[in-house]
C-alpha positions, 0 to 999 in steps of 0.5 A: 173458801171462807171458814166460819163458825156461827152461833145462836147468841152474841155471847157465844160468838164473843166467847169463842173469839176469847177462847181461841185467843187464849189458846193462841189460835187465830179467830176474828169476829165478823158479820155472819153472812145471811146465807149462813142461817145464823140466829146471831148476826156475828160469826167467827172466821178462823184459819182452816189449819187450826180448825181441829184445835179450835173446835176442840177448845170450844167444845171443852169450853161449852161453846155451842156453834155451827160450822159454815163454809162458803166460796169467797165469791158467794 
């Protein structure tokens, strides 16, 4: 299972990665898959075990995002 966050703007994608790293969380900017319906071509991949901490940090920082999950085979 792939865990991604998608965004409306490149700014929010890059900010999400920065916020994650500042909180000591793993996150990597990656191309958004076409089936995600993202308005921005970038997504952030993250570890599922860090999801709660990451989402809380992004919400606190005012970063708008959507959660996208897909099987690795798709």
